[in-house]
A tleap script that builds the chain and sets N, CA, C and O, in Angstrom:
source leaprc.protein.ff14SB
mol = sequence {
  NMET LYS ALA ASP ARG LEU SER ASP VAL VAL
  VAL GLY ALA ALA GLY ALA ALA ALA GLY THR
  VAL VAL ASP PRO ARG GLN GLY LEU ALA ARG
  LEU ARG ALA ALA LEU THR ALA ARG THR LEU
  ALA THR VAL ALA ALA GLY LEU VAL ALA GLY
  PHE LEU LEU ALA ARG SER ARG ARG ARG CALA
}
set mol.1.N position { -43.712 -1.158 37.960 }
set mol.1.CA position { -44.292 -0.332 38.995 }
set mol.1.C position { -45.754 -0.722 39.146 }
set mol.1.O position { -46.478 -0.893 38.165 }
set mol.2.N position { -46.164 -0.856 40.383 }
set mol.2.CA position { -47.554 -1.195 40.652 }
set mol.2.C position { -48.427 0.041 40.487 }
set mol.2.O position { -47.984 1.163 40.731 }
set mol.3.N position { -49.651 -0.169 40.078 }
set mol.3.CA position { -50.567 0.956 39.841 }
set mol.3.C position { -50.909 1.679 41.131 }
set mol.3.O position { -51.169 2.882 41.102 }
set mol.4.N position { -50.919 0.982 42.267 }
set mol.4.CA position { -51.262 1.642 43.526 }
set mol.4.C position { -50.140 2.555 44.023 }
set mol.4.O position { -50.393 3.441 44.839 }
set mol.5.N position { -48.929 2.361 43.558 }
set mol.5.CA position { -47.808 3.222 43.941 }
set mol.5.C position { -47.679 4.425 43.031 }
set mol.5.O position { -46.931 5.352 43.343 }
set mol.6.N position { -48.384 4.435 41.917 }
set mol.6.CA position { -48.272 5.518 40.954 }
set mol.6.C position { -48.641 6.854 41.568 }
set mol.6.O position { -47.957 7.851 41.337 }
set mol.7.N position { -49.711 6.889 42.347 }
set mol.7.CA position { -50.112 8.151 42.969 }
set mol.7.C position { -49.074 8.630 43.963 }
set mol.7.O position { -48.848 9.833 44.087 }
set mol.8.N position { -48.432 7.701 44.681 }
set mol.8.CA position { -47.379 8.087 45.622 }
set mol.8.C position { -46.193 8.717 44.904 }
set mol.8.O position { -45.608 9.687 45.386 }
set mol.9.N position { -45.849 8.169 43.771 }
set mol.9.CA position { -44.729 8.695 42.995 }
set mol.9.C position { -45.040 10.086 42.466 }
set mol.9.O position { -44.199 10.983 42.524 }
set mol.10.N position { -46.244 10.261 41.952 }
set mol.10.CA position { -46.631 11.556 41.396 }
set mol.10.C position { -46.697 12.619 42.488 }
set mol.10.O position { -46.238 13.745 42.291 }
set mol.11.N position { -47.262 12.266 43.630 }
set mol.11.CA position { -47.353 13.220 44.737 }
set mol.11.C position { -45.958 13.569 45.252 }
set mol.11.O position { -45.694 14.724 45.584 }
set mol.12.N position { -45.081 12.601 45.319 }
set mol.12.CA position { -43.709 12.864 45.758 }
set mol.12.C position { -42.982 13.805 44.811 }
set mol.12.O position { -42.272 14.709 45.252 }
set mol.13.N position { -43.154 13.598 43.524 }
set mol.13.CA position { -42.513 14.477 42.540 }
set mol.13.C position { -43.106 15.880 42.599 }
set mol.13.O position { -42.378 16.863 42.465 }
set mol.14.N position { -44.407 15.983 42.796 }
set mol.14.CA position { -45.043 17.297 42.899 }
set mol.14.C position { -44.589 18.016 44.165 }
set mol.14.O position { -44.388 19.231 44.147 }
set mol.15.N position { -44.428 17.289 45.247 }
set mol.15.CA position { -43.934 17.880 46.493 }
set mol.15.C position { -42.513 18.378 46.349 }
set mol.15.O position { -42.165 19.438 46.869 }
set mol.16.N position { -41.695 17.623 45.649 }
set mol.16.CA position { -40.317 18.052 45.413 }
set mol.16.C position { -40.286 19.298 44.537 }
set mol.16.O position { -39.460 20.186 44.749 }
set mol.17.N position { -41.171 19.369 43.565 }
set mol.17.CA position { -41.243 20.561 42.715 }
set mol.17.C position { -41.715 21.769 43.519 }
set mol.17.O position { -41.219 22.877 43.318 }
set mol.18.N position { -42.665 21.566 44.422 }
set mol.18.CA position { -43.139 22.667 45.262 }
set mol.18.C position { -42.045 23.126 46.215 }
set mol.18.O position { -41.941 24.317 46.507 }
set mol.19.N position { -41.241 22.212 46.695 }
set mol.19.CA position { -40.123 22.569 47.570 }
set mol.19.C position { -39.092 23.412 46.861 }
set mol.19.O position { -38.369 24.173 47.504 }
set mol.20.N position { -39.007 23.296 45.565 }
set mol.20.CA position { -38.068 24.098 44.784 }
set mol.20.C position { -38.425 25.577 44.862 }
set mol.20.O position { -37.539 26.431 44.826 }
set mol.21.N position { -39.705 25.885 44.966 }
set mol.21.CA position { -40.142 27.278 45.050 }
set mol.21.C position { -39.720 27.894 46.382 }
set mol.21.O position { -39.296 29.049 46.423 }
set mol.22.N position { -39.831 27.138 47.460 }
set mol.22.CA position { -39.517 27.638 48.797 }
set mol.22.C position { -38.011 27.795 48.990 }
set mol.22.O position { -37.545 28.854 49.410 }
set mol.23.N position { -37.257 26.754 48.686 }
set mol.23.CA position { -35.802 26.771 48.848 }
set mol.23.C position { -35.186 26.200 47.572 }
set mol.23.O position { -35.033 24.984 47.453 }
set mol.24.N position { -34.832 27.057 46.622 }
set mol.24.CA position { -34.410 26.566 45.307 }
set mol.24.C position { -33.218 25.600 45.348 }
set mol.24.O position { -33.220 24.598 44.632 }
set mol.25.N position { -32.227 25.877 46.152 }
set mol.25.CA position { -31.041 25.017 46.159 }
set mol.25.C position { -31.364 23.630 46.691 }
set mol.25.O position { -31.024 22.630 46.058 }
set mol.26.N position { -32.009 23.560 47.833 }
set mol.26.CA position { -32.386 22.272 48.425 }
set mol.26.C position { -33.483 21.596 47.607 }
set mol.26.O position { -33.490 20.375 47.454 }
set mol.27.N position { -34.399 22.390 47.088 }
set mol.27.CA position { -35.498 21.834 46.306 }
set mol.27.C position { -35.031 21.160 45.035 }
set mol.27.O position { -35.534 20.095 44.677 }
set mol.28.N position { -34.075 21.766 44.346 }
set mol.28.CA position { -33.552 21.147 43.125 }
set mol.28.C position { -32.825 19.846 43.422 }
set mol.28.O position { -32.907 18.891 42.649 }
set mol.29.N position { -32.118 19.809 44.536 }
set mol.29.CA position { -31.428 18.570 44.917 }
set mol.29.C position { -32.449 17.466 45.197 }
set mol.29.O position { -32.259 16.324 44.778 }
set mol.30.N position { -33.522 17.802 45.899 }
set mol.30.CA position { -34.561 16.804 46.179 }
set mol.30.C position { -35.295 16.399 44.909 }
set mol.30.O position { -35.645 15.232 44.735 }
set mol.31.N position { -35.528 17.358 44.026 }
set mol.31.CA position { -36.223 17.056 42.778 }
set mol.31.C position { -35.399 16.100 41.925 }
set mol.31.O position { -35.944 15.159 41.349 }
set mol.32.N position { -34.104 16.328 41.841 }
set mol.32.CA position { -33.231 15.419 41.078 }
set mol.32.C position { -33.218 14.028 41.692 }
set mol.32.O position { -33.201 13.029 40.974 }
set mol.33.N position { -33.226 13.962 43.021 }
set mol.33.CA position { -33.208 12.660 43.691 }
set mol.33.C position { -34.540 11.932 43.518 }
set mol.33.O position { -34.564 10.705 43.421 }
set mol.34.N position { -35.637 12.668 43.479 }
set mol.34.CA position { -36.962 12.048 43.404 }
set mol.34.C position { -37.302 11.569 42.000 }
set mol.34.O position { -38.031 10.589 41.842 }
set mol.35.N position { -36.790 12.241 40.987 }
set mol.35.CA position { -37.160 11.898 39.621 }
set mol.35.C position { -36.241 10.828 39.049 }
set mol.35.O position { -35.031 11.023 38.932 }
set mol.36.N position { -36.827 9.719 38.703 }
set mol.36.CA position { -36.114 8.693 37.962 }
set mol.36.C position { -36.635 8.750 36.530 }
set mol.36.O position { -37.583 9.478 36.237 }
set mol.37.N position { -36.029 7.999 35.665 }
set mol.37.CA position { -36.456 7.999 34.261 }
set mol.37.C position { -37.906 7.523 34.139 }
set mol.37.O position { -38.677 8.074 33.353 }
set mol.38.N position { -38.271 6.515 34.906 }
set mol.38.CA position { -39.632 5.979 34.840 }
set mol.38.C position { -40.631 7.001 35.363 }
set mol.38.O position { -41.699 7.188 34.780 }
set mol.39.N position { -40.282 7.664 36.464 }
set mol.39.CA position { -41.176 8.675 37.029 }
set mol.39.C position { -41.350 9.832 36.070 }
set mol.39.O position { -42.466 10.307 35.857 }
set mol.40.N position { -40.262 10.285 35.494 }
set mol.40.CA position { -40.318 11.395 34.547 }
set mol.40.C position { -41.170 11.042 33.340 }
set mol.40.O position { -41.959 11.866 32.877 }
set mol.41.N position { -41.022 9.828 32.825 }
set mol.41.CA position { -41.827 9.401 31.680 }
set mol.41.C position { -43.299 9.302 32.048 }
set mol.41.O position { -44.161 9.655 31.244 }
set mol.42.N position { -43.599 8.827 33.257 }
set mol.42.CA position { -44.991 8.710 33.704 }
set mol.42.C position { -45.634 10.075 33.864 }
set mol.42.O position { -46.765 10.287 33.427 }
set mol.43.N position { -44.917 11.002 34.489 }
set mol.43.CA position { -45.455 12.351 34.677 }
set mol.43.C position { -45.639 13.047 33.329 }
set mol.43.O position { -46.648 13.718 33.112 }
set mol.44.N position { -44.676 12.893 32.427 }
set mol.44.CA position { -44.780 13.506 31.108 }
set mol.44.C position { -45.964 12.933 30.329 }
set mol.44.O position { -46.686 13.675 29.663 }
set mol.45.N position { -46.164 11.623 30.409 }
set mol.45.CA position { -47.295 11.005 29.720 }
set mol.45.C position { -48.615 11.504 30.295 }
set mol.45.O position { -49.571 11.727 29.551 }
set mol.46.N position { -48.674 11.679 31.608 }
set mol.46.CA position { -49.881 12.206 32.240 }
set mol.46.C position { -50.177 13.627 31.811 }
set mol.46.O position { -51.330 13.988 31.575 }
set mol.47.N position { -49.127 14.435 31.711 }
set mol.47.CA position { -49.316 15.819 31.274 }
set mol.47.C position { -49.798 15.886 29.830 }
set mol.47.O position { -50.685 16.677 29.507 }
set mol.48.N position { -49.228 15.072 28.974 }
set mol.48.CA position { -49.641 15.050 27.565 }
set mol.48.C position { -51.079 14.567 27.443 }
set mol.48.O position { -51.864 15.135 26.684 }
set mol.49.N position { -51.430 13.518 28.189 }
set mol.49.CA position { -52.808 13.010 28.137 }
set mol.49.C position { -53.787 14.059 28.655 }
set mol.49.O position { -54.861 14.236 28.079 }
set mol.50.N position { -53.436 14.747 29.721 }
set mol.50.CA position { -54.298 15.800 30.252 }
set mol.50.C position { -54.467 16.942 29.274 }
set mol.50.O position { -55.565 17.474 29.112 }
set mol.51.N position { -53.379 17.319 28.622 }
set mol.51.CA position { -53.439 18.387 27.623 }
set mol.51.C position { -54.354 18.003 26.472 }
set mol.51.O position { -55.201 18.793 26.055 }
set mol.52.N position { -54.184 16.792 25.957 }
set mol.52.CA position { -55.007 16.347 24.833 }
set mol.52.C position { -56.472 16.227 25.220 }
set mol.52.O position { -57.348 16.557 24.420 }
set mol.53.N position { -56.753 15.762 26.429 }
set mol.53.CA position { -58.134 15.668 26.889 }
set mol.53.C position { -58.761 17.057 27.021 }
set mol.53.O position { -59.898 17.267 26.598 }
set mol.54.N position { -58.037 17.987 27.596 }
set mol.54.CA position { -58.563 19.348 27.745 }
set mol.54.C position { -58.765 20.010 26.388 }
set mol.54.O position { -59.732 20.744 26.180 }
set mol.55.N position { -57.854 19.747 25.480 }
set mol.55.CA position { -57.961 20.331 24.141 }
set mol.55.C position { -59.171 19.785 23.400 }
set mol.55.O position { -59.876 20.533 22.723 }
set mol.56.N position { -59.413 18.480 23.525 }
set mol.56.CA position { -60.560 17.891 22.832 }
set mol.56.C position { -61.875 18.393 23.419 }
set mol.56.O position { -62.845 18.582 22.684 }
set mol.57.N position { -61.923 18.610 24.724 }
set mol.57.CA position { -63.145 19.111 25.345 }
set mol.57.C position { -63.397 20.571 25.000 }
set mol.57.O position { -64.547 21.003 24.920 }
set mol.58.N position { -62.348 21.316 24.799 }
set mol.58.CA position { -62.494 22.730 24.461 }
set mol.58.C position { -63.083 22.913 23.072 }
set mol.58.O position { -63.870 23.831 22.841 }
set mol.59.N position { -62.703 22.046 22.154 }
set mol.59.CA position { -63.180 22.137 20.778 }
set mol.59.C position { -64.607 21.645 20.626 }
set mol.59.O position { -65.294 22.016 19.674 }
set mol.60.N position { -65.051 20.828 21.538 }
set mol.60.CA position { -66.391 20.214 21.414 }
set mol.60.C position { -67.511 21.186 21.714 }
set mol.60.O position { -68.683 20.816 21.651 }
savepdb mol mol.pdb
quit
């Protein structure tokens, strides 16, 4: 995956998650279609990195 497409993938996954709130049945179908294993791993890694960064700044 190219680095310039990473933001597009993350925004697409976030949009699909937001759609789940509005219309749960259709939103879940779109969320499943949008998330691939690579996308899920990238988003999870970003969340973990963000958590660790926020935690380190809080302790400082």
